[in-house]
N, C-alpha and C positions, 0 to 999 in steps of 0.2 A: 503493499498501500505505500504512494507515495505522501510527501509533505505537505500536500495540499487537502489531498482527502482525510489526511488525519488532521489536520485543523478543522476541516467541514463537520468532523466526527463529532472534534471537542467542541463546537459551537453547536450541535445538536444536544449535548449532554450538558450545556452551560445554560442554555435555554429554558433547561426543566427548573431551575430555582423561581421563575413565574408563577408554574404550577403547583411545586411542592409549597413555597411560600405563603402563595394564598389560601392553600387547605389550612397548613399549620396556623395562621392568623384569626382561624375559626377558634380556636381553642388558647392561643398565646399569646401574651402581651408582645406589642411590638419589640418594648426594649429588651426583653428576655430571649426572643428569638434571634434579634441583631445582635447581641451579645454572644449567643452559643456559636452562630455563625461566624463571628470574626474570630474567635478563640480558635475554633477548628480548622479556618483559612489559614491564621497564624500559625498554628502548627504542624500544618499540611505544608505549607508554604515555606517553612524554614528547611523541610528536608528536600521536598523538589528543586529550590535552588540551589540546595549545598549551601547555603549562605550564614549558617550560624557562624562560622568565623568573620564574617560581615559586622558583625553586632561591635566589635569593638572600636570598629572605624566611625561609629556615631561621635567617641568622645573627640574626635579629631576636628568634627565639624565647626564651623565658623559659631557666634553668638546667633548669628541673623538668620543661619542656615536652618541651625536647631529650631528656633521660634517658627520659622517659616514652615518647617516639619511638623513641627507639634502641631499649628495652625491646620497644615492639612489634611492630618489625620483626626484631629476634632470635625473641620468641616465636611470631609469626605466620609471619612470612617464611621464617626458618630451622628452628626447632622442630619446628612443627606440620607443616611442607611435608615434612621428612625423615620423620617419624613416619607421615604420609599416605601418600608412596612407598614407606616399607619395610613398611607394613600392606597395602597393596594389592598389591606384589609377594608377600606370604603369605597373601593371603586372596584372595576373588572379589571382579569390579568390580560385582556387584548387591550385596555385604554390603556394600563403599566406598559406593554410594550411598544406602542406608539407613542404616546407622550415622551416618554423618557427620552427616546430617538433625538429629541430638541438639542439634547446636552452637546450635539456638535455643532450646532448651528450657535447654541450660546457660545462656545468657546472661540469660533469665529469671528463671532461679533466682540468679544471681549478681548481678543488678542488683536484688533484694530484700534479699540478703547484705551486699552491699557498698556499694550507693549508696543505699540506703534506699528503695526504692521499694517502692510497695505489692504486695501479691499480691495479685492480681484474680480473679474467678473461672475467669477463661479460661485463667489459668496453671495452675490446679490439674487444669482439663479435660483442656486439653493436654497437659500432664505424664503423666497418665494414660494418653490414647490411645497415646503415643510411647512409653512404658514398656512397657505392655501387648504393643505391637509389636515391640519387641527383644526382649522375654523371647519371643515367639514365635516369631523369627527364631533366636534363639540356642538354642533348646531342641526346634527343628523341630517345632512344634505342640503342643511338652509330650510329645515322643515320647522324648525322650532327657534327661540329665543338663545340667543348666547349666553348660557348660565350653566359654567362648567361647574362640578359638583364638587363637594371638600376634597373626597379624596384625590379629585385630578387635580383641583389647585395645589394640593401637597406633591403630589407625583412630578407638576412641572418644578416647583422649588426645591424637590431633590435633583432634578436635572439640571438647575442654577447652581446649588451648590456644588455639584460635580464640575460644572466649568468653570468655578470659581477656584476651584481647588488646582486644577490642571493648569489653570494658567499662573497660579502661583508658581508651581512646581516648575512649569517653563521658565518664568521670569528671575527667578530665584534660586531653584535647584538645577542650575543646567550642566554645572562640574562635579555633583555628586554621585555617586555611582547608583543606577537604579535600585540594585537589591538592597542598598542602602535605605533608599525610601521606602520600598514596601516594607521593610521589618519594622521602621519609622511608625508607619503608616499603621500598621495591625497593631504593633506593641502598643503607641498612646491610646490608640482607639480603643483596645481591650481594657487597658487600665482603668481608661475614664468610664467607659462601660459597666467594669467591676465597681466601680465606686455607687454609679447609680442603680446600681441591682442591690447593693448593701441592704443588707435586712429586708428585702424583697424575698416571699413566699413562693417557690416554684408550684404551679399549681398540679392537680394531678392530671397527670395526661392520659390521652386513651390510647387503646392499643393503634389506631388507626394515627392518630399522633407521633405516637412514636416509631411508629413503622416510615411515617414521610420524614421525620427528624433524621432517621438513619440514613433513608434514600437522597436526602438533599446534601449529606454530608459525603455520603459515598459518592452518589454518581456526578454531583457538581463540584464540591471541593477537591475529590479526589481525583475520580477518571476523567470530569473533564478538562482541570487546570494542568494534571500530568500530560494528558494527550497535546495541550493548549503549548506545553513547552515542549513536549516531545517534537511536535511539529516543526519547530523553531529550529531543530538541528537538522531537520531534513528538507528544509524548503526556505526561502526569502522573508523575512519581517513583511516587506509590503505584500507576498502572498496569504500569510496569515493574517495580514490588517484587513485585506480584502474579505478574505473567508468570513472574518468578524460580521459583516453586514449580512451575513444569514441569520444570525442571532433572532433579529424581529422577525423573519418568516417563520423559525422554528416556534417563536414563541407564541404567536398565534395561530397555528396548526395547533398546537399543544391545548391552549386557551380553549379552540374549538371543539375539537376530539376527547380530550381529558377530563376538561371541567364542566363541558357542554354550555359553554357560553357561545351564543348566537354572532355567527359572523355575517354581519348586515351587508347590503351594498354599500352604505356609506362607509363602513370600516373599509371595504375593499379599495374603494376611490380615494379614501385619506392615505391609507396605509401604502396604496402607491404611488401617492403623490410625497408623502414624507421619506417611502426608501427610494426613490430618484433623487430627490433633495438631497438626501444621505452622500448617497452614490457620488452627485456632482461637488459635494464638498468634500467628502474624505478622499478621494483617489488621488487629488493635485497636494494634499497635506501628506500623503503615503509615497510620496515620490521625493519627500526631502527626509536627511536623515539628520532630524533634531529631538529634542527629548519628547516631544508630545508622541514622536514615532516610535521611541523607544520603548515609552512607558506600555504602548498598547501591549506589549508582551506581559504587562502586570496589571494592566487594569481591561481585559477583552471586553467586556459587557457594560463600561462604564463611559 
């Protein structure tokens, strides 16, 4: 099996997170689920990346780099994940798959505003396509007034936080090894989440919830991420990055067939527009070897 095929297989596993998390949130608090998945990812990635020896390098970071890394962990690993899990609990997995794709558009816009990147024609084209798709979904193909649900609003805020964290990394952590960023990201978020969960009584989980939690850790955190890094050893990072564009497609299919969510015409039309806009924005980015490009290895679906 070649590298691209392995990358696509990894995306198929990673997209299962939308389904498993949606089911788990029926009986689990978003904070608890965020904490458990963060700790599981941190533990697993330390071995997959073989980066335990990189921990000591955090002590060599400059004060500003350390503070930025701390901010990234709190913004992306804690705030964004809590917003995402809470929004997913109150919205549909299909909407979560599509609306969080706004992340790429926000990264492009923030790049122009905060780090003085040039506004390219593909930014404008991709933005118009993605915004059109989101409007179609929000208005159910212009049949209702634009009134995003509370859950959808939280999902959009999560996308904004992920984008902000990416811009911070790109602007201030360009010389820090990606492995160190990953360790700091999960380490800081894990510590903060443990504080949030202090004194929280773990609810008694049903057999179904335990099964889905185990599936989330095994299929997403272990198999999905392992295949992701394995594919990077067998094909280019650009090919793997392009393969990641399949995650929303897998996510929508899983939401429809596994969760029984209705895939309507406006979902299809809006999804096509969002996906097309995503491709227009992402492909030029994938042609450049910068920090954002390299971090796709570690944040495949953010």
